[in-house]
Backbone as a printed PyTorch tensor [residue, N CA C, xyz], in Angstrom:
tensor([[[116.9320, 108.0940, 109.7960],
         [116.2350, 107.1180, 108.9950],
         [115.0670, 106.4920, 109.7710]],

        [[115.2120, 106.2980, 111.0950],
         [114.1510, 105.6530, 111.8720],
         [112.8520, 106.4360, 111.8430]],

        [[112.9270, 107.7800, 111.9200],
         [111.6950, 108.5780, 111.8790],
         [110.9930, 108.4040, 110.5440]],

        [[111.7550, 108.4240, 109.4550],
         [111.1910, 108.2380, 108.1240],
         [110.5880, 106.8440, 108.0020]],

        [[111.3000, 105.8540, 108.5060],
         [110.8270, 104.4770, 108.4640],
         [109.5600, 104.3070, 109.3000]],

        [[109.5390, 104.9010, 110.4840],
         [108.3420, 104.8270, 111.3340],
         [107.1450, 105.4620, 110.6400]],

        [[107.3480, 106.5930, 110.0010],
         [106.2710, 107.2730, 109.2850],
         [105.7540, 106.4050, 108.1480]],

        [[106.6730, 105.7990, 107.3980],
         [106.3030, 104.9290, 106.2860],
         [105.5040, 103.7320, 106.7790]],

        [[105.9860, 103.0520, 107.8130],
         [105.3170, 101.8700, 108.3510],
         [103.9360, 102.2420, 108.8840]],

        [[103.8590, 103.3120, 109.6610],
         [102.5720, 103.7380, 110.2280],
         [101.5580, 104.0290, 109.1240]],

        [[101.9990, 104.6680, 108.0520],
         [101.0990, 104.9950, 106.9400],
         [100.6010, 103.7330, 106.2370]],

        [[101.4320, 102.7300, 106.1240],
         [101.0540, 101.4960, 105.4280],
         [100.0910, 100.6300, 106.2380]],

        [[100.2100, 100.6480, 107.5590],
         [ 99.3690,  99.7600, 108.3730],
         [ 98.0670, 100.4210, 108.8410]],

        [[ 98.0070, 101.7390, 108.7880],
         [ 96.7960, 102.4510, 109.2240],
         [ 95.5510, 101.9750, 108.4790]],

        [[ 95.5770, 101.8550, 107.1380],
         [ 94.3810, 101.3880, 106.4300],
         [ 93.9560,  99.9620, 106.8200]],

        [[ 94.8480,  99.2230, 107.4610],
         [ 94.5480,  97.8620, 107.8970],
         [ 93.9410,  97.8390, 109.3010]],

        [[ 93.7500,  99.0320, 109.8910],
         [ 93.2070,  99.1120, 111.2510],
         [ 94.2630,  98.8220, 112.3040]],

        [[ 95.5280,  99.0100, 111.9440],
         [ 96.6340,  98.7400, 112.8590],
         [ 97.3860, 100.0130, 113.1630]],

        [[ 98.0720, 100.0280, 114.3050],
         [ 98.9490, 101.1450, 114.6320],
         [100.3040, 100.6040, 115.0640]],

        [[101.3190, 101.4050, 114.8430],
         [102.6850, 101.0100, 115.1770],
         [102.8940, 101.0990, 116.6840]],

        [[103.3200, 100.0030, 117.2740],
         [103.6430,  99.9810, 118.6940],
         [105.1330, 100.2350, 118.8820]],

        [[105.9480,  99.5660, 118.0640],
         [107.3980,  99.6800, 118.2240],
         [108.0870,  99.2630, 116.9360]],

        [[109.1930,  99.9170, 116.6280],
         [110.0160,  99.5560, 115.4880],
         [111.4680,  99.5470, 115.9360]],

        [[112.1340,  98.4270, 115.7150],
         [113.5580,  98.3190, 116.0400],
         [114.2960,  97.8970, 114.7830]],

        [[115.4240,  98.5200, 114.5580],
         [116.2790,  98.1380, 113.4410],
         [117.5260,  97.4920, 114.0220]],

        [[117.7870,  96.2620, 113.6130],
         [118.9490,  95.5200, 114.1000],
         [119.6270,  94.8390, 112.9390]],

        [[120.2160,  93.7000, 113.2130],
         [120.9220,  92.9590, 112.1780],
         [122.2500,  93.6000, 111.8570]],

        [[122.6770,  93.4450, 110.6220],
         [123.9630,  94.0010, 110.1990],
         [123.7360,  95.0610, 109.1340]],

        [[124.7920,  95.7490, 108.7950],
         [124.7050,  96.7970, 107.7770],
         [124.3000,  96.2010, 106.4270]],

        [[124.8010,  95.0070, 106.1420],
         [124.4980,  94.3580, 104.8700],
         [123.1360,  93.6730, 104.8390]],

        [[122.6140,  93.3720, 106.0110],
         [121.3040,  92.7080, 106.0700],
         [120.5560,  93.1610, 107.3240]],

        [[119.9290,  94.3450, 107.2440],
         [119.1910,  94.8460, 108.4060],
         [117.9720,  93.9830, 108.7190]],

        [[117.6360,  93.9490, 109.9970],
         [116.4310,  93.2750, 110.4560],
         [115.4910,  94.3570, 110.9830]],

        [[114.2880,  94.4050, 110.4110],
         [113.2780,  95.3530, 110.8620],
         [112.2930,  94.5750, 111.7260]],

        [[112.2990,  94.8530, 113.0140],
         [111.4130,  94.2000, 113.9730],
         [110.2860,  95.1800, 114.2740]],

        [[109.0960,  94.8710, 113.7650],
         [107.9590,  95.7860, 113.8660],
         [106.8700,  95.1420, 114.7140]],

        [[106.4150,  95.8690, 115.7240],
         [105.3210,  95.4050, 116.5930],
         [104.1090,  96.2810, 116.3050]],

        [[102.9730,  95.6420, 116.1070],
         [101.7520,  96.3740, 115.7810],
         [100.6400,  96.0380, 116.7700]],

        [[ 99.6960,  96.9650, 116.8950],
         [ 98.4890,  96.7680, 117.7070],
         [ 97.2880,  97.0880, 116.8380]],

        [[ 96.1570,  96.5140, 117.1950],
         [ 94.9220,  96.8410, 116.4850],
         [ 94.3470,  98.1150, 117.0740]],

        [[ 93.8340,  98.9780, 116.2140],
         [ 93.2360, 100.2370, 116.6750],
         [ 91.9870, 100.0020, 117.5090]],

        [[ 91.2850,  98.8810, 117.2570],
         [ 90.0550,  98.5990, 117.9950],
         [ 90.3140,  97.9460, 119.3490]],

        [[ 91.5940,  97.7210, 119.6840],
         [ 91.9490,  97.1640, 120.9820],
         [ 91.8590,  95.6500, 121.0570]],

        [[ 91.3950,  94.9980, 120.0060],
         [ 91.3240,  93.5370, 119.9920],
         [ 92.7230,  92.9430, 119.8440]],

        [[ 92.8060,  91.6310, 120.0180],
         [ 94.0970,  90.9520, 119.9030],
         [ 94.5680,  90.9300, 118.4530]],

        [[ 95.8650,  91.0970, 118.2660],
         [ 96.4700,  91.0260, 116.9400],
         [ 96.5110,  89.5610, 116.5190]],

        [[ 96.0580,  89.2950, 115.2970],
         [ 96.0400,  87.9270, 114.7800],
         [ 97.2060,  87.7030, 113.8210]],

        [[ 97.4280,  86.4480, 113.4870],
         [ 98.4470,  86.1020, 112.4950],
         [ 98.0910,  86.7560, 111.1600]],

        [[ 96.8000,  86.7740, 110.8330],
         [ 96.3650,  87.4090, 109.5800],
         [ 96.6690,  88.9050, 109.5850]],

        [[ 96.4960,  89.5710, 110.7380],
         [ 96.8520,  90.9940, 110.8370],
         [ 98.3310,  91.1960, 110.5420]],

        [[ 99.1730,  90.3500, 111.1380],
         [100.6230,  90.4620, 110.9430],
         [101.0100,  90.1910, 109.4890]],

        [[100.3770,  89.1850, 108.8740],
         [100.6740,  88.8580, 107.4790],
         [100.2860,  90.0110, 106.5550]],

        [[ 99.1140,  90.6020, 106.7840],
         [ 98.6640,  91.7250, 105.9570],
         [ 99.5990,  92.9190, 106.1200]],

        [[ 99.9960,  93.1880, 107.3580],
         [100.9180,  94.3020, 107.6100],
         [102.2610,  94.0400, 106.9340]],

        [[102.7460,  92.8240, 107.0370],
         [104.0260,  92.4640, 106.4350],
         [103.9880,  92.6750, 104.9220]],

        [[102.9210,  92.2190, 104.2780],
         [102.8000,  92.3890, 102.8190],
         [102.7700,  93.8670, 102.4400]],

        [[102.0040,  94.6620, 103.1750],
         [101.8880,  96.0900, 102.8620],
         [103.2220,  96.8060, 103.0490]],

        [[103.8940,  96.5170, 104.1490],
         [105.1790,  97.1730, 104.4310],
         [106.2220,  96.7450, 103.4170]],

        [[106.2790,  95.4430, 103.1380],
         [107.2730,  94.9210, 102.1880],
         [107.0790,  95.5220, 100.8000]],

        [[105.8390,  95.6300, 100.3530],
         [105.5590,  96.2120,  99.0380],
         [106.0740,  97.6460,  98.9620]],

        [[105.8240,  98.4020, 100.0130],
         [106.2710,  99.8060, 100.0330],
         [107.7890,  99.9160, 100.1110]],

        [[108.4210,  99.1040, 100.9700],
         [109.8850,  99.1440, 101.0930],
         [110.5550,  98.7520,  99.7760]],

        [[110.0260,  97.7110,  99.1350],
         [110.6130,  97.2650,  97.8660],
         [110.4250,  98.3130,  96.7730]],

        [[109.2810,  98.9760,  96.7530],
         [109.0240, 100.0190,  95.7620],
         [109.9780, 101.1950,  95.9400]],

        [[110.4050, 101.4110,  97.1770],
         [111.3190, 102.5250,  97.4590],
         [112.7720, 102.0630,  97.5180]],

        [[113.0290, 100.8230,  97.1080],
         [114.3950, 100.2800,  97.1250],
         [115.0500, 100.4670,  98.4820]],

        [[114.3690, 100.0600,  99.5230],
         [114.8560, 100.2530, 100.8860],
         [116.2970,  99.7840, 101.0270]],

        [[117.1670, 100.6990, 101.2440],
         [118.5670, 100.4150, 101.5120],
         [119.3070,  99.7220, 100.3810]],

        [[118.6910,  99.5970,  99.1950],
         [119.3250,  98.9110,  98.0710],
         [119.9020,  97.5570,  98.4630]],

        [[119.2270,  96.8480,  99.3220],
         [119.7770,  95.5790,  99.7890],
         [118.6740,  94.6520, 100.2790]],

        [[119.0830,  93.4590, 100.6430],
         [118.1520,  92.5220, 101.2480],
         [117.9500,  92.9110, 102.7030]],

        [[116.8050,  92.6050, 103.2110],
         [116.5030,  92.8930, 104.6060],
         [115.5890,  91.7910, 105.1250]],

        [[115.4800,  91.7130, 106.4330],
         [114.5730,  90.7690, 107.0740],
         [113.4830,  91.6040, 107.7400]],

        [[112.2310,  91.2520, 107.4590],
         [111.0940,  91.9680, 108.0180],
         [110.3540,  91.0300, 108.9610]],

        [[110.2280,  91.4400, 110.2070],
         [109.5070,  90.6590, 111.2080],
         [108.3860,  91.5210, 111.7590]],

        [[107.1420,  91.0440, 111.6110],
         [105.9800,  91.7810, 112.1050],
         [105.2690,  90.9010, 113.1250]],

        [[105.0130,  91.4620, 114.3010],
         [104.3410,  90.7000, 115.3560],
         [103.5630,  91.6480, 116.2640]],

        [[102.8780,  91.0600, 117.2300],
         [102.1790,  91.8520, 118.2440],
         [103.1750,  92.1770, 119.3540]],

        [[102.8190,  93.0890, 120.2570],
         [103.7000,  93.3510, 121.3960],
         [103.7860,  92.1710, 122.3590]],

        [[102.8920,  91.2050, 122.2390],
         [102.9450,  90.0050, 123.0640],
         [102.0740,  90.0910, 124.3050]],

        [[101.9220,  88.9320, 124.9710],
         [101.0700,  88.8910, 126.1530],
         [101.7230,  89.5510, 127.3610]],

        [[103.0210,  89.6950, 127.3130],
         [103.7210,  90.4200, 128.3840],
         [104.2290,  91.7460, 127.8260]],

        [[103.3380,  92.4510, 127.1530],
         [103.7070,  93.6920, 126.4750],
         [104.1380,  94.7710, 127.4530]],

        [[105.0530,  95.6060, 127.0280],
         [105.4530,  96.7340, 127.8760],
         [104.3200,  97.7440, 128.0240]],

        [[104.3170,  98.4260, 129.1520],
         [103.4010,  99.5420, 129.3960],
         [104.2610, 100.7930, 129.3370]],

        [[104.0340, 101.6330, 128.3400],
         [104.9420, 102.7490, 128.0880],
         [104.4190, 104.1000, 128.5060]],

        [[103.0970, 104.2610, 128.5410],
         [102.5500, 105.5950, 128.7910],
         [101.1940, 105.4810, 129.4800]],

        [[100.6280, 106.6220, 129.8140],
         [ 99.3490, 106.6500, 130.5120],
         [ 98.2370, 105.9540, 129.7450]],

        [[ 98.2460, 106.0820, 128.4260],
         [ 97.2340, 105.4370, 127.5920],
         [ 97.3010, 103.9180, 127.7760]],

        [[ 98.5090, 103.3530, 127.7600],
         [ 98.6770, 101.9100, 127.9670],
         [ 98.1600, 101.5000, 129.3450]],

        [[ 98.5280, 102.2600, 130.3670],
         [ 98.1050, 101.9280, 131.7330],
         [ 96.5780, 101.9530, 131.8430]],

        [[ 95.9410, 102.9500, 131.2680],
         [ 94.4780, 103.0480, 131.3320],
         [ 93.8210, 101.8890, 130.5990]],

        [[ 94.3890, 101.5100, 129.4870],
         [ 93.8380, 100.4230, 128.6770],
         [ 93.8260,  99.1000, 129.4400]],

        [[ 94.7770,  98.9240, 130.3640],
         [ 94.9190,  97.6410, 131.0400],
         [ 94.5660,  97.6810, 132.5330]],

        [[ 93.7100,  98.6260, 132.9270],
         [ 93.2220,  98.6570, 134.3110],
         [ 92.5410,  97.3160, 134.5990]],

        [[ 92.8550,  96.7530, 135.7580],
         [ 92.3070,  95.4590, 136.1510],
         [ 93.2240,  94.2930, 135.8330]],

        [[ 94.2620,  94.5310, 135.0440],
         [ 95.2090,  93.4790, 134.6810],
         [ 96.4110,  93.5020, 135.6390]],

        [[ 97.1340,  92.4040, 135.6690],
         [ 98.3250,  92.2850, 136.5150],
         [ 99.5520,  92.7070, 135.7190]],

        [[100.4500,  93.4320, 136.3930],
         [101.6690,  93.9080, 135.7500],
         [102.8610,  93.7410, 136.6860]],

        [[104.0260,  93.6380, 136.0760],
         [105.2780,  93.6510, 136.8250],
         [105.8600,  95.0490, 136.6340]],

        [[106.0240,  95.7580, 137.7450],
         [106.3930,  97.1750, 137.6990],
         [107.6610,  97.4140, 138.5070]],

        [[108.6240,  98.0680, 137.8720],
         [109.8200,  98.5200, 138.5720],
         [109.7170, 100.0350, 138.6680]],

        [[109.6790, 100.5240, 139.9040],
         [109.5360, 101.9680, 140.1250],
         [110.5470, 102.4390, 141.1590]],

        [[110.9610, 103.6730, 141.0040],
         [111.8510, 104.3240, 141.9560],
         [111.1340, 105.5910, 142.4060]],

        [[110.3520, 105.4460, 143.4640],
         [109.4910, 106.5230, 143.9230],
         [110.2400, 107.3850, 144.9350]],

        [[110.3840, 108.6850, 144.6310],
         [111.0560, 109.5650, 145.5760],
         [110.3740, 109.5270, 146.9450]],

        [[111.1670, 109.3740, 148.0000],
         [110.6310, 109.3570, 149.3560],
         [110.1680, 107.9890, 149.8280]],

        [[110.1200, 107.0060, 148.9320],
         [109.7080, 105.6550, 149.3270],
         [110.8720, 104.9970, 150.0540]],

        [[110.6860, 104.5890, 151.3100],
         [111.7810, 103.9880, 152.0610],
         [112.3070, 102.7010, 151.4220]],

        [[111.4930, 102.0440, 150.6070],
         [111.9480, 100.8210, 149.9410],
         [112.8700, 101.1350, 148.7670]],

        [[112.9000, 102.3890, 148.3430],
         [113.7390, 102.7690, 147.2070],
         [113.2160, 102.1610, 145.9170]],

        [[114.1510, 101.7950, 145.0520],
         [113.7850, 101.1650, 143.7750],
         [113.2970,  99.7570, 144.0720]],

        [[112.0980,  99.4160, 143.5470],
         [111.5790,  98.0850, 143.8120],
         [110.7590,  97.5760, 142.6350]],

        [[110.7040,  96.2600, 142.5310],
         [109.9210,  95.6100, 141.4920],
         [108.8360,  94.7920, 142.1740]],

        [[107.5940,  94.9990, 141.7530],
         [106.4590,  94.2980, 142.3400],
         [105.5370,  93.7990, 141.2390]],

        [[104.8470,  92.7130, 141.5300],
         [103.7500,  92.2770, 140.6690],
         [102.4790,  92.7950, 141.3120]],

        [[101.7340,  93.5950, 140.5580],
         [100.5690,  94.2960, 141.1020],
         [ 99.4170,  94.2950, 140.0990]],

        [[ 98.2370,  94.6140, 140.6120],
         [ 97.0910,  94.8450, 139.7350],
         [ 97.0390,  96.3380, 139.4440]],

        [[ 96.7990,  96.6900, 138.2080],
         [ 96.6330,  98.0960, 137.8510],
         [ 95.2140,  98.4860, 138.2690]],

        [[ 95.1080,  99.3730, 139.2490],
         [ 93.8060,  99.7530, 139.7940],
         [ 93.2610, 101.0270, 139.1480]],

        [[ 94.1420, 101.8640, 138.5910],
         [ 93.6560, 103.0850, 137.9600],
         [ 94.7670, 104.0390, 137.6100]],

        [[ 94.3930, 105.0840, 136.9090],
         [ 95.3090, 106.1510, 136.5140],
         [ 94.5490, 107.4610, 136.6710]],

        [[ 95.1780, 108.4300, 137.3240],
         [ 94.5620, 109.7440, 137.5240],
         [ 95.4990, 110.8150, 137.0040]],

        [[ 94.9510, 111.9710, 136.7270],
         [ 95.7690, 113.1210, 136.3620],
         [ 95.8280, 113.3590, 134.8670]],

        [[ 96.3710, 114.5140, 134.5380],
         [ 96.4910, 114.9370, 133.1470],
         [ 97.6860, 114.2600, 132.4860]],

        [[ 97.6520, 114.1550, 131.1460],
         [ 98.7920, 113.5720, 130.4280],
         [100.1020, 114.2720, 130.8090]],

        [[101.1010, 113.4630, 131.1040],
         [102.4010, 113.9860, 131.5270],
         [102.5160, 114.1280, 133.0370]],

        [[101.3820, 114.0960, 133.7360],
         [101.3590, 114.2330, 135.1900],
         [100.5750, 113.0890, 135.8480]],

        [[100.4640, 111.9580, 135.1570],
         [ 99.6330, 110.8660, 135.6460],
         [100.1530, 110.2820, 136.9530]],

        [[ 99.2000, 109.8650, 137.7600],
         [ 99.4660, 109.1130, 138.9840],
         [ 98.8660, 107.7300, 138.7620]],

        [[ 99.6760, 106.6880, 138.9400],
         [ 99.1540, 105.3320, 138.7830],
         [ 98.7730, 104.7960, 140.1500]],

        [[ 97.7220, 103.9960, 140.1530],
         [ 97.2420, 103.3650, 141.3860],
         [ 97.3600, 101.8620, 141.1650]],

        [[ 98.1180, 101.2160, 142.0380],
         [ 98.3080,  99.7690, 141.9240],
         [ 97.9010,  99.1090, 143.2300]],

        [[ 97.5700,  97.8330, 143.1400],
         [ 97.1150,  97.0820, 144.3080],
         [ 97.9120,  95.7870, 144.3790]],

        [[ 98.4800,  95.4930, 145.5660],
         [ 99.2180,  94.2380, 145.7110],
         [ 98.2500,  93.0920, 145.9920]],

        [[ 98.7880,  91.8840, 146.1420],
         [ 97.9280,  90.7010, 146.3200],
         [ 97.1170,  90.7380, 147.6150]],

        [[ 97.5540,  91.5280, 148.5900],
         [ 96.7980,  91.6690, 149.8480],
         [ 95.7050,  92.7320, 149.7460]],

        [[ 95.6900,  93.4600, 148.6350],
         [ 94.6780,  94.4970, 148.4490],
         [ 95.1400,  95.8810, 148.8520]],

        [[ 96.4000,  96.0190, 149.2950],
         [ 96.9380,  97.3270, 149.6770],
         [ 97.2040,  98.1530, 148.4180]],

        [[ 96.7390,  99.4040, 148.4290],
         [ 96.9510, 100.2840, 147.2810],
         [ 98.1610, 101.1790, 147.4840]],

        [[ 98.8500, 101.4500, 146.3760],
         [ 99.9460, 102.4280, 146.3410],
         [ 99.6620, 103.3830, 145.1950]],

        [[100.0450, 104.6210, 145.3950],
         [ 99.9300, 105.6510, 144.3590],
         [101.3030, 106.2550, 144.1540]],

        [[101.6730, 106.4190, 142.9070],
         [102.9430, 107.0840, 142.6120],
         [102.9040, 107.6370, 141.1930]],

        [[103.7750, 108.6000, 140.9080],
         [103.7820, 109.2050, 139.5690],
         [104.2110, 108.1940, 138.5160]],

        [[103.5560, 108.2260, 137.3860],
         [103.9520, 107.3760, 136.2710],
         [105.4080, 107.6470, 135.8970]],

        [[105.8490, 108.8760, 136.0920],
         [107.2400, 109.2360, 135.7840],
         [108.2420, 108.4560, 136.6320]],

        [[107.8100, 107.8970, 137.7670],
         [108.7140, 107.1250, 138.6260],
         [108.8650, 105.6750, 138.1520]],

        [[108.0650, 105.2930, 137.1710],
         [108.1230, 103.9170, 136.6520],
         [109.3090, 103.7970, 135.7020]],

        [[110.2130, 102.8780, 136.0370],
         [111.3680, 102.6280, 135.1750],
         [111.0450, 101.5960, 134.1030]],

        [[110.2970, 100.5580, 134.4980],
         [109.8890,  99.5000, 133.5740],
         [108.5540,  98.9550, 134.0270]],

        [[107.7290,  98.5770, 133.0710],
         [106.4610,  97.9270, 133.4140],
         [106.0320,  97.0740, 132.2270]],

        [[105.4830,  95.9100, 132.5380],
         [104.9570,  95.0250, 131.5060],
         [103.8030,  94.2380, 132.0900]],

        [[102.9020,  93.8130, 131.2320],
         [101.8220,  92.9560, 131.6920],
         [102.4100,  91.6310, 132.1600]],

        [[101.7940,  91.0460, 133.1550],
         [102.2340,  89.7490, 133.6760],
         [101.3160,  88.6640, 133.1050]],

        [[101.8820,  87.5080, 132.8360],
         [101.1080,  86.3870, 132.3380],
         [101.4330,  85.1600, 133.1710]],

        [[100.3970,  84.4510, 133.5680],
         [100.5790,  83.2150, 134.3410],
         [ 99.7860,  82.1150, 133.6560]],

        [[100.4430,  81.0100, 133.4100],
         [ 99.7600,  79.8490, 132.8350],
         [ 98.7790,  79.2920, 133.8350]],

        [[ 97.5870,  78.9600, 133.3880],
         [ 96.6210,  78.2760, 134.2500],
         [ 97.0540,  76.8180, 134.3680]],

        [[ 97.1710,  76.3530, 135.5740],
         [ 97.6150,  74.9600, 135.7750],
         [ 96.5160,  74.1250, 136.3010]]])
């Protein structure tokens, strides 16, 4: 059902200039919760109006198809300011930004480690990317994107 649902959601938001970032189905059997995260195709920040338009479009389509013959909760939002970095495209998009990265790099004496770093670049072909990160001292590290277990953008409040 998730593949069908993802296809339906993606088709409904595409005309709005949005793309599906993530879809999670939770809640209970009697009242599912659809948690949908969207991004703008133009790379700009997702607005409340974008989310409202996406919600209306998705809801209209789900209701027309009698989604699950039941009530459901629909939540549409952006991936957030601490959005996950999932693939090479995400990493390239956020070069120059700070991220919290957990990586387990083969041969690294530190083993599995989590660092806050600046994304300095991405090299290589899709599926074989090497990420380049820089710590606060300016030291660069290179490792395969495949060694990244988790990564998200970091956000710090200006004080």
